[in-house]
C-alpha positions as a LaTeX table, in Angstrom:
\begin{tabular}{lrrr}
\hline
Residue & $x$ (\AA) & $y$ (\AA) & $z$ (\AA) \\
\hline
Unk1 & 38.53 & 18.96 & $-31.23$ \\
Unk2 & 39.95 & 20.11 & $-34.57$ \\
Unk3 & 38.10 & 22.87 & $-36.45$ \\
Unk4 & 35.33 & 21.49 & $-38.68$ \\
Unk5 & 35.30 & 18.08 & $-37.00$ \\
Unk6 & 31.80 & 16.77 & $-36.19$ \\
Unk7 & 31.24 & 15.37 & $-32.71$ \\
Unk8 & 29.31 & 12.12 & $-33.06$ \\
Unk9 & 27.72 & 10.24 & $-30.16$ \\
Unk10 & 26.96 & 6.65 & $-31.17$ \\
Unk11 & 24.49 & 4.92 & $-28.86$ \\
Unk12 & 24.97 & 1.25 & $-29.77$ \\
Unk13 & 25.35 & $-1.86$ & $-27.57$ \\
Unk14 & 26.58 & $-4.11$ & $-30.40$ \\
Unk15 & 30.37 & $-3.81$ & $-30.72$ \\
Unk16 & 30.34 & $-5.14$ & $-34.27$ \\
Unk17 & 27.84 & $-2.49$ & $-35.39$ \\
Unk18 & 29.87 & 0.21 & $-33.62$ \\
Unk19 & 33.02 & $-0.97$ & $-35.44$ \\
Unk20 & 31.15 & $-0.88$ & $-38.75$ \\
Unk21 & 30.04 & 2.71 & $-38.19$ \\
Unk22 & 33.66 & 3.74 & $-37.55$ \\
Unk23 & 34.72 & 2.06 & $-40.78$ \\
Unk24 & 31.95 & 3.75 & $-42.76$ \\
Unk25 & 33.03 & 7.19 & $-41.53$ \\
Unk26 & 36.63 & 6.37 & $-42.49$ \\
Unk27 & 35.42 & 5.20 & $-45.91$ \\
Unk28 & 33.64 & 8.51 & $-46.49$ \\
Unk29 & 36.67 & 10.47 & $-45.23$ \\
Unk30 & 34.37 & 12.46 & $-42.92$ \\
Unk31 & 36.23 & 14.23 & $-40.12$ \\
Unk32 & 34.50 & 13.09 & $-36.94$ \\
Unk33 & 35.25 & 12.71 & $-33.27$ \\
Unk34 & 33.12 & 9.75 & $-32.21$ \\
Unk35 & 32.17 & 8.64 & $-28.74$ \\
Unk36 & 30.45 & 5.28 & $-28.25$ \\
Unk37 & 28.12 & 4.44 & $-25.37$ \\
Unk38 & 25.98 & 1.34 & $-24.93$ \\
Unk39 & 23.07 & 2.60 & $-22.85$ \\
Unk40 & 20.55 & 5.41 & $-23.00$ \\
Unk41 & 21.53 & 6.59 & $-19.53$ \\
Unk42 & 25.11 & 7.19 & $-20.72$ \\
Unk43 & 23.78 & 8.96 & $-23.81$ \\
Unk44 & 21.76 & 11.41 & $-21.71$ \\
Unk45 & 24.91 & 12.28 & $-19.74$ \\
Unk46 & 27.08 & 12.86 & $-22.83$ \\
Unk47 & 24.67 & 14.34 & $-25.37$ \\
Unk48 & 25.48 & 17.95 & $-24.46$ \\
Unk49 & 28.92 & 17.54 & $-26.07$ \\
Unk50 & 27.59 & 16.10 & $-29.35$ \\
Unk51 & 26.65 & 17.65 & $-32.69$ \\
Unk52 & 24.82 & 14.51 & $-33.82$ \\
Unk53 & 23.57 & 11.36 & $-32.09$ \\
Unk54 & 23.31 & 8.02 & $-33.90$ \\
Unk55 & 20.73 & 6.22 & $-31.78$ \\
Unk56 & 20.08 & 2.49 & $-31.96$ \\
Unk57 & 16.42 & 1.81 & $-31.17$ \\
Unk58 & 17.24 & $-1.47$ & $-29.43$ \\
Unk59 & 19.20 & $-0.82$ & $-26.22$ \\
Unk60 & 19.46 & $-2.65$ & $-22.88$ \\
Unk61 & 17.62 & 0.15 & $-21.04$ \\
Unk62 & 15.32 & 1.40 & $-23.84$ \\
Unk63 & 13.45 & $-0.20$ & $-26.70$ \\
Unk64 & 11.84 & 1.31 & $-29.77$ \\
Unk65 & 10.71 & 4.92 & $-29.69$ \\
Unk66 & 10.86 & 5.02 & $-25.89$ \\
Unk67 & 14.61 & 5.70 & $-26.08$ \\
Unk68 & 14.11 & 8.55 & $-28.54$ \\
Unk69 & 11.39 & 10.13 & $-26.42$ \\
Unk70 & 13.62 & 10.02 & $-23.35$ \\
Unk71 & 16.62 & 11.42 & $-25.20$ \\
Unk72 & 14.90 & 14.33 & $-27.00$ \\
Unk73 & 14.44 & 16.56 & $-23.89$ \\
Unk74 & 18.20 & 16.39 & $-23.28$ \\
Unk75 & 19.17 & 16.89 & $-26.93$ \\
Unk76 & 19.05 & 20.72 & $-26.96$ \\
Unk77 & 21.20 & 21.58 & $-29.99$ \\
Unk78 & 22.19 & 18.04 & $-30.95$ \\
Unk79 & 20.67 & 16.36 & $-33.99$ \\
Unk80 & 19.38 & 12.79 & $-33.63$ \\
Unk81 & 19.53 & 10.19 & $-36.37$ \\
Unk82 & 18.04 & 6.81 & $-35.43$ \\
Unk83 & 19.36 & 3.42 & $-36.52$ \\
Unk84 & 16.81 & 0.70 & $-37.26$ \\
Unk85 & 17.01 & $-2.95$ & $-38.29$ \\
Unk86 & 15.84 & $-4.56$ & $-41.54$ \\
Unk87 & 12.16 & $-4.08$ & $-42.23$ \\
Unk88 & 11.83 & $-1.24$ & $-39.68$ \\
Unk89 & 11.43 & 1.61 & $-42.15$ \\
Unk90 & 8.02 & 2.47 & $-40.73$ \\
Unk91 & 9.55 & 2.74 & $-37.26$ \\
Unk92 & 12.19 & 5.11 & $-38.63$ \\
Unk93 & 9.51 & 7.31 & $-40.19$ \\
Unk94 & 7.68 & 7.37 & $-36.87$ \\
Unk95 & 10.93 & 8.42 & $-35.21$ \\
Unk96 & 11.23 & 11.40 & $-37.56$ \\
Unk97 & 7.62 & 12.33 & $-36.77$ \\
Unk98 & 8.52 & 12.19 & $-33.06$ \\
Unk99 & 11.39 & 14.64 & $-33.48$ \\
Unk100 & 14.41 & 12.83 & $-34.92$ \\
Unk101 & 16.13 & 14.52 & $-37.86$ \\
Unk102 & 16.55 & 11.33 & $-39.97$ \\
Unk103 & 16.76 & 7.53 & $-39.82$ \\
Unk104 & 19.05 & 4.89 & $-41.33$ \\
Unk105 & 18.48 & 1.16 & $-41.82$ \\
Unk106 & 21.41 & $-0.99$ & $-40.70$ \\
Unk107 & 23.00 & $-3.00$ & $-43.49$ \\
Unk108 & 21.70 & $-0.67$ & $-46.19$ \\
Unk109 & 24.11 & 2.20 & $-45.58$ \\
Unk110 & 27.49 & 2.91 & $-47.11$ \\
Unk111 & 30.00 & 5.51 & $-46.00$ \\
Unk112 & 28.80 & 8.21 & $-48.39$ \\
Unk113 & 25.17 & 7.78 & $-47.38$ \\
Unk114 & 26.05 & 7.81 & $-43.67$ \\
Unk115 & 28.15 & 10.96 & $-44.01$ \\
Unk116 & 25.42 & 12.67 & $-46.02$ \\
Unk117 & 22.76 & 11.67 & $-43.48$ \\
Unk118 & 24.81 & 13.03 & $-40.56$ \\
Unk119 & 25.50 & 16.34 & $-42.29$ \\
Unk120 & 21.83 & 16.63 & $-43.27$ \\
Unk121 & 20.68 & 15.86 & $-39.73$ \\
Unk122 & 22.99 & 18.52 & $-38.26$ \\
Unk123 & 21.92 & 21.18 & $-40.76$ \\
Unk124 & 18.24 & 20.31 & $-40.36$ \\
Unk125 & 18.58 & 20.61 & $-36.59$ \\
Unk126 & 20.15 & 24.05 & $-37.01$ \\
Unk127 & 17.33 & 25.09 & $-39.34$ \\
Unk128 & 14.72 & 23.77 & $-36.88$ \\
Unk129 & 16.38 & 25.65 & $-34.02$ \\
Unk130 & 16.54 & 28.86 & $-36.04$ \\
Unk131 & 12.87 & 28.52 & $-36.98$ \\
Unk132 & 11.96 & 27.88 & $-33.34$ \\
Unk133 & 13.91 & 30.93 & $-32.16$ \\
Unk134 & 12.32 & 33.07 & $-34.87$ \\
Unk135 & 8.88 & 31.86 & $-33.80$ \\
Unk136 & 9.67 & 32.65 & $-30.17$ \\
Unk137 & 10.83 & 36.13 & $-31.17$ \\
Unk138 & 7.63 & 36.70 & $-33.14$ \\
Unk139 & 5.51 & 35.54 & $-30.20$ \\
Unk140 & 7.47 & 37.79 & $-27.84$ \\
Unk141 & 7.00 & 40.74 & $-30.19$ \\
Unk142 & 3.27 & 40.07 & $-30.36$ \\
Unk143 & 3.10 & 39.80 & $-26.58$ \\
Unk144 & 5.08 & 43.02 & $-26.17$ \\
Unk145 & 2.78 & 44.80 & $-28.63$ \\
Unk146 & $-0.28$ & 43.74 & $-26.64$ \\
Unk147 & 1.30 & 44.80 & $-23.37$ \\
Unk148 & 2.49 & 48.10 & $-24.84$ \\
Unk149 & $-1.04$ & 48.82 & $-26.02$ \\
Unk150 & $-2.21$ & 48.21 & $-22.45$ \\
Unk151 & 0.50 & 50.42 & $-20.96$ \\
Unk152 & 0.10 & 53.24 & $-23.47$ \\
Unk153 & $-3.59$ & 53.59 & $-24.35$ \\
Unk154 & $-5.28$ & 56.14 & $-26.53$ \\
Unk155 & $-6.25$ & 59.14 & $-24.35$ \\
Unk156 & $-9.95$ & 59.19 & $-23.55$ \\
Unk157 & $-10.47$ & 62.86 & $-24.40$ \\
Unk158 & $-13.26$ & 64.41 & $-26.47$ \\
Unk159 & $-12.88$ & 68.11 & $-25.75$ \\
Unk160 & $-11.27$ & 70.34 & $-28.37$ \\
Unk161 & $-10.13$ & 72.74 & $-25.65$ \\
Unk162 & $-6.88$ & 70.85 & $-25.03$ \\
Unk163 & $-4.27$ & 68.96 & $-26.99$ \\
Unk164 & $-2.68$ & 65.79 & $-25.61$ \\
Unk165 & 0.76 & 64.67 & $-26.85$ \\
Unk166 & 2.15 & 61.29 & $-25.78$ \\
Unk167 & 5.54 & 59.62 & $-26.24$ \\
Unk168 & 7.19 & 56.32 & $-25.36$ \\
Unk169 & 10.64 & 54.92 & $-26.06$ \\
Unk170 & 12.09 & 51.67 & $-24.65$ \\
Unk171 & 15.51 & 51.73 & $-23.03$ \\
Unk172 & 18.67 & 50.54 & $-24.75$ \\
Unk173 & 18.04 & 46.99 & $-23.50$ \\
Unk174 & 14.97 & 47.00 & $-25.80$ \\
Unk175 & 12.98 & 45.16 & $-23.11$ \\
Unk176 & 9.47 & 46.33 & $-22.44$ \\
Unk177 & 9.41 & 48.05 & $-19.08$ \\
Unk178 & 6.70 & 49.04 & $-16.64$ \\
Unk179 & 6.18 & 52.67 & $-17.73$ \\
Unk180 & 2.56 & 53.63 & $-18.33$ \\
Unk181 & 0.31 & 56.66 & $-18.77$ \\
Unk182 & $-3.33$ & 57.55 & $-19.25$ \\
Unk183 & $-5.67$ & 60.51 & $-19.75$ \\
Unk184 & $-9.38$ & 60.46 & $-19.00$ \\
Unk185 & $-11.89$ & 63.27 & $-19.47$ \\
Unk186 & $-14.61$ & 62.98 & $-16.82$ \\
Unk187 & $-16.61$ & 66.16 & $-17.54$ \\
Unk188 & $-16.51$ & 68.70 & $-20.37$ \\
Unk189 & $-13.94$ & 70.75 & $-18.41$ \\
Unk190 & $-12.26$ & 68.19 & $-16.13$ \\
Unk191 & $-9.36$ & 65.91 & $-17.07$ \\
Unk192 & $-7.49$ & 63.33 & $-15.04$ \\
Unk193 & $-4.01$ & 62.34 & $-16.20$ \\
Unk194 & $-1.17$ & 60.29 & $-14.84$ \\
Unk195 & 2.15 & 58.61 & $-15.57$ \\
Unk196 & 3.61 & 55.71 & $-13.61$ \\
Unk197 & 6.51 & 53.31 & $-13.51$ \\
Unk198 & 6.79 & 49.79 & $-12.09$ \\
Unk199 & 10.34 & 49.04 & $-10.95$ \\
Unk200 & 12.25 & 46.60 & $-13.14$ \\
Unk201 & 12.00 & 45.44 & $-16.75$ \\
Unk202 & 10.32 & 42.48 & $-18.38$ \\
Unk203 & 6.96 & 40.89 & $-19.08$ \\
Unk204 & 5.95 & 40.62 & $-15.41$ \\
Unk205 & 6.62 & 44.31 & $-14.76$ \\
Unk206 & 4.83 & 45.32 & $-17.96$ \\
Unk207 & 1.81 & 43.17 & $-17.11$ \\
Unk208 & 1.63 & 44.71 & $-13.64$ \\
Unk209 & 1.85 & 48.18 & $-15.19$ \\
Unk210 & $-1.10$ & 47.32 & $-17.43$ \\
Unk211 & $-3.13$ & 46.23 & $-14.40$ \\
Unk212 & $-2.35$ & 49.45 & $-12.53$ \\
Unk213 & $-3.18$ & 51.60 & $-15.55$ \\
Unk214 & $-6.48$ & 49.82 & $-16.19$ \\
Unk215 & $-7.37$ & 50.01 & $-12.49$ \\
Unk216 & $-6.64$ & 53.75 & $-12.48$ \\
Unk217 & $-8.86$ & 54.38 & $-15.50$ \\
Unk218 & $-11.68$ & 52.30 & $-14.02$ \\
Unk219 & $-11.52$ & 54.18 & $-10.71$ \\
Unk220 & $-11.54$ & 57.56 & $-12.44$ \\
Unk221 & $-14.45$ & 56.65 & $-14.70$ \\
Unk222 & $-16.37$ & 55.26 & $-11.72$ \\
Unk223 & $-16.17$ & 58.67 & $-10.06$ \\
Unk224 & $-14.07$ & 57.53 & $-7.09$ \\
Unk225 & $-12.81$ & 60.48 & $-5.05$ \\
Unk226 & $-9.33$ & 61.61 & $-6.05$ \\
Unk227 & $-7.97$ & 61.10 & $-2.53$ \\
Unk228 & $-9.02$ & 57.44 & $-2.63$ \\
Unk229 & $-7.51$ & 56.55 & $-6.01$ \\
Unk230 & $-3.84$ & 56.18 & $-5.07$ \\
Unk231 & $-4.59$ & 54.03 & $-1.98$ \\
Unk232 & $-6.75$ & 51.79 & $-4.20$ \\
Unk233 & $-3.99$ & 51.54 & $-6.82$ \\
Unk234 & $-1.56$ & 50.61 & $-4.07$ \\
Unk235 & $-3.82$ & 47.77 & $-2.98$ \\
Unk236 & $-3.93$ & 46.46 & $-6.56$ \\
Unk237 & $-0.13$ & 46.60 & $-6.70$ \\
Unk238 & 0.31 & 44.72 & $-3.43$ \\
Unk239 & $-2.19$ & 42.01 & $-4.37$ \\
Unk240 & $-0.91$ & 41.47 & $-7.93$ \\
Unk241 & 2.89 & 41.78 & $-7.64$ \\
Unk242 & 4.95 & 38.59 & $-7.68$ \\
Unk243 & 7.49 & 39.75 & $-5.06$ \\
Unk244 & 7.19 & 41.94 & $-1.97$ \\
Unk245 & 10.03 & 44.23 & $-3.08$ \\
Unk246 & 8.23 & 45.34 & $-6.25$ \\
Unk247 & 7.05 & 48.94 & $-6.05$ \\
Unk248 & 5.77 & 51.63 & $-8.39$ \\
Unk249 & 5.89 & 55.40 & $-8.67$ \\
Unk250 & 3.05 & 57.52 & $-9.99$ \\
Unk251 & 2.18 & 61.14 & $-10.69$ \\
Unk252 & $-1.51$ & 62.03 & $-10.96$ \\
Unk253 & $-2.94$ & 65.39 & $-12.00$ \\
Unk254 & $-6.56$ & 66.54 & $-12.12$ \\
Unk255 & $-7.16$ & 69.56 & $-14.35$ \\
Unk256 & $-10.08$ & 71.91 & $-13.75$ \\
Unk257 & $-10.13$ & 73.84 & $-17.01$ \\
Unk258 & $-12.97$ & 76.11 & $-15.91$ \\
Unk259 & $-11.10$ & 77.48 & $-12.90$ \\
Unk260 & $-7.60$ & 77.05 & $-14.35$ \\
Unk261 & $-6.34$ & 74.81 & $-11.53$ \\
Unk262 & $-4.34$ & 71.61 & $-11.56$ \\
Unk263 & $-4.29$ & 69.31 & $-8.53$ \\
Unk264 & $-1.15$ & 67.18 & $-8.24$ \\
Unk265 & $-0.58$ & 63.98 & $-6.24$ \\
Unk266 & 2.83 & 62.34 & $-6.23$ \\
Unk267 & 3.81 & 58.84 & $-5.14$ \\
Unk268 & 7.59 & 58.76 & $-5.33$ \\
Unk269 & 7.49 & 60.28 & $-8.81$ \\
Unk270 & 9.28 & 63.39 & $-10.16$ \\
Unk271 & 7.04 & 66.47 & $-10.30$ \\
Unk272 & 5.32 & 67.64 & $-13.48$ \\
Unk273 & 6.75 & 70.65 & $-15.29$ \\
Unk274 & 4.67 & 73.70 & $-16.14$ \\
Unk275 & 5.77 & 75.30 & $-19.40$ \\
Unk276 & 4.76 & 78.88 & $-20.15$ \\
Unk277 & 6.02 & 81.45 & $-22.61$ \\
Unk278 & 9.74 & 81.65 & $-21.91$ \\
Unk279 & 9.75 & 79.75 & $-18.59$ \\
Unk280 & 9.81 & 76.20 & $-17.23$ \\
Unk281 & 9.01 & 75.43 & $-13.60$ \\
Unk282 & 8.67 & 72.23 & $-11.59$ \\
Unk283 & 5.23 & 72.15 & $-10.02$ \\
Unk284 & 5.68 & 72.64 & $-6.24$ \\
Unk285 & 3.92 & 69.52 & $-4.97$ \\
Unk286 & 4.04 & 67.39 & $-1.84$ \\
Unk287 & 6.28 & 64.40 & $-2.46$ \\
Unk288 & 4.53 & 61.27 & $-1.22$ \\
Unk289 & 6.17 & 57.84 & $-0.83$ \\
Unk290 & 6.24 & 55.22 & $-3.57$ \\
Unk291 & 3.41 & 52.72 & $-3.90$ \\
Unk292 & 3.83 & 49.33 & $-2.26$ \\
Unk293 & 6.42 & 50.04 & 0.44 \\
Unk294 & 4.86 & 51.83 & 3.42 \\
Unk295 & 1.56 & 51.15 & 5.14 \\
Unk296 & $-1.11$ & 53.84 & 5.35 \\
Unk297 & 0.97 & 56.44 & 3.52 \\
Unk298 & $-0.41$ & 59.93 & 2.95 \\
Unk299 & 0.02 & 61.69 & $-0.36$ \\
Unk300 & $-1.63$ & 65.09 & 0.09 \\
Unk301 & $-2.74$ & 67.06 & $-2.97$ \\
Unk302 & $-1.07$ & 70.25 & $-4.17$ \\
Unk303 & $-2.79$ & 72.87 & $-6.33$ \\
Unk304 & $-1.12$ & 74.81 & $-9.11$ \\
Unk305 & $-2.63$ & 77.83 & $-10.85$ \\
Unk306 & $-2.62$ & 77.53 & $-14.64$ \\
Unk307 & $-2.06$ & 80.59 & $-16.82$ \\
Unk308 & $-4.99$ & 81.84 & $-18.84$ \\
Unk309 & $-3.33$ & 80.74 & $-22.08$ \\
Unk310 & $-0.11$ & 79.47 & $-23.66$ \\
Unk311 & 0.85 & 76.79 & $-21.16$ \\
Unk312 & 1.71 & 73.10 & $-21.21$ \\
Unk313 & 1.88 & 70.56 & $-18.42$ \\
Unk314 & 4.50 & 67.84 & $-18.91$ \\
Unk315 & 4.46 & 64.51 & $-17.04$ \\
Unk316 & 7.33 & 62.06 & $-17.58$ \\
Unk317 & 8.98 & 58.96 & $-16.15$ \\
Unk318 & 12.40 & 59.01 & $-14.52$ \\
Unk319 & 14.12 & 57.33 & $-17.47$ \\
Unk320 & 14.29 & 60.79 & $-19.03$ \\
Unk321 & 16.21 & 62.39 & $-16.16$ \\
Unk322 & 18.40 & 59.55 & $-14.91$ \\
Unk323 & 20.82 & 59.63 & $-17.84$ \\
Unk324 & 24.22 & 61.26 & $-17.39$ \\
Unk325 & 24.51 & 64.92 & $-18.31$ \\
Unk326 & 28.18 & 64.84 & $-19.31$ \\
Unk327 & 29.10 & 67.36 & $-16.61$ \\
Unk328 & 31.18 & 65.59 & $-13.95$ \\
Unk329 & 29.23 & 62.44 & $-14.79$ \\
Unk330 & 26.16 & 63.81 & $-13.02$ \\
Unk331 & 22.60 & 62.79 & $-13.80$ \\
Unk332 & 20.40 & 65.12 & $-15.79$ \\
Unk333 & 17.79 & 65.40 & $-13.00$ \\
Unk334 & 14.79 & 67.73 & $-13.07$ \\
Unk335 & 16.91 & 70.90 & $-13.23$ \\
Unk336 & 18.76 & 69.62 & $-16.28$ \\
Unk337 & 15.46 & 68.77 & $-17.95$ \\
Unk338 & 14.22 & 72.30 & $-17.28$ \\
Unk339 & 17.32 & 73.68 & $-18.96$ \\
Unk340 & 16.79 & 71.45 & $-22.00$ \\
Unk341 & 13.19 & 72.62 & $-22.33$ \\
Unk342 & 14.31 & 76.26 & $-22.07$ \\
Unk343 & 16.74 & 75.60 & $-24.91$ \\
Unk344 & 13.93 & 74.00 & $-26.94$ \\
Unk345 & 11.77 & 77.08 & $-26.39$ \\
Unk346 & 14.59 & 79.34 & $-27.56$ \\
Unk347 & 15.03 & 77.20 & $-30.67$ \\
Unk348 & 11.30 & 77.24 & $-31.38$ \\
Unk349 & 10.74 & 73.48 & $-31.11$ \\
Unk350 & 7.08 & 72.70 & $-31.77$ \\
Unk351 & 5.27 & 71.13 & $-28.80$ \\
Unk352 & 4.34 & 68.11 & $-30.90$ \\
Unk353 & 8.06 & 67.41 & $-31.45$ \\
Unk354 & 9.25 & 68.39 & $-27.97$ \\
Unk355 & 9.28 & 64.86 & $-26.48$ \\
Unk356 & 11.35 & 63.40 & $-29.31$ \\
Unk357 & 13.68 & 66.40 & $-29.17$ \\
Unk358 & 14.17 & 66.03 & $-25.41$ \\
Unk359 & 15.02 & 62.33 & $-25.65$ \\
Unk360 & 17.51 & 62.99 & $-28.45$ \\
Unk361 & 19.24 & 65.74 & $-26.44$ \\
Unk362 & 19.23 & 63.67 & $-23.24$ \\
Unk363 & 20.78 & 60.75 & $-25.12$ \\
Unk364 & 23.44 & 63.04 & $-26.60$ \\
Unk365 & 24.31 & 64.32 & $-23.11$ \\
Unk366 & 24.40 & 60.69 & $-21.92$ \\
Unk367 & 26.86 & 59.78 & $-24.70$ \\
Unk368 & 24.51 & 57.04 & $-25.85$ \\
Unk369 & 20.92 & 55.75 & $-25.71$ \\
Unk370 & 19.13 & 56.15 & $-22.40$ \\
Unk371 & 19.23 & 52.98 & $-20.30$ \\
Unk372 & 15.67 & 53.13 & $-19.01$ \\
Unk373 & 12.28 & 53.47 & $-20.68$ \\
Unk374 & 10.90 & 56.96 & $-21.22$ \\
Unk375 & 7.19 & 57.82 & $-21.21$ \\
Unk376 & 5.90 & 61.37 & $-21.56$ \\
Unk377 & 2.48 & 62.98 & $-21.49$ \\
Unk378 & 1.88 & 66.66 & $-22.26$ \\
Unk379 & $-1.39$ & 68.57 & $-22.11$ \\
Unk380 & $-1.76$ & 72.03 & $-23.65$ \\
Unk381 & $-4.76$ & 74.32 & $-24.25$ \\
Unk382 & $-5.89$ & 74.69 & $-27.84$ \\
Unk383 & $-6.95$ & 78.13 & $-29.07$ \\
Unk384 & $-10.65$ & 78.31 & $-29.93$ \\
Unk385 & $-11.50$ & 77.82 & $-33.57$ \\
Unk386 & $-12.68$ & 81.17 & $-35.01$ \\
Unk387 & $-16.26$ & 81.23 & $-36.15$ \\
Unk388 & $-16.61$ & 82.26 & $-39.77$ \\
Unk389 & $-19.51$ & 84.64 & $-40.36$ \\
Unk390 & $-21.27$ & 84.49 & $-43.68$ \\
Unk391 & $-21.00$ & 87.97 & $-45.24$ \\
Unk392 & $-23.98$ & 87.44 & $-47.51$ \\
\hline
\end{tabular}
């Protein structure tokens, strides 16, 4: 087909009418490549190669609007302009209401009007398709926003003794993934926190992540024993996933602020990092299997002693450490993340900006945006507010 030439599919069983349409296009000097078929069945087979369909509403295998209704599902990007007989203007208007782009009455059309109608139909179809795509994008954005709110809730913390910093960034594919986190205060001095990651990307994975996060919060608030929470979350995963190969990783920490102890449970997830003045250490914790793969798995707890002051506990998803480090094309891994945090401490990066700083440095080492989603959760003690004594 020559550039700029419109591909016209004429669905017309009357040879005289088909000849007339050809002559009208020639009269208007409109560059077209026209294919003529006489039945609706042939039209359905050939419509994918057309820019515009001229559809007669009286065919051997379809009459009236029935032909249009049967052709529309196959139209995809093709515009449809119906051809009606004398006195059938109302039928043409009904056809437009059904989804056709325009209608023409046989015997009342010259070449200029036909050419204009075809161009209009094609452009209107493009505009309709663009509007539909825009609407789909808006709906997807709204859906993603709702899912993201479910994956990344506001921490349920009332104590002023700690500060909670959270961070989330989608991967370079810009698809919502299954990363999630949560923080729940259960007593004045006890906090439960976790981060998790459902394998894969997309709405299904995000929705499953929301279910796991909500289930975790409900179990914690209900006072379920810590040892029973991960097995319960695993049961939710198994019952709600849409494929048996879907799994999730999760890191859960319970902080006892009174005794300065953190209890860590890992399910296939990288260990939290304990940041103190001038040092960064991976919490030595038992590494349990991922959720949803093995039956009756054990994920024993590990305790870590917290310093009396000036510490932070960082939980993160593996999207942060799976990027390349630039050194022999190796991944950043936990050790590389520790080195980055040490550099941040030397440069005096504020803890509220640490997550954003880490992602920027990891992306720079990766020579581009990180491929996977990144979620981070950091808890730090807040110094007590000094009590002002009235001197009067």
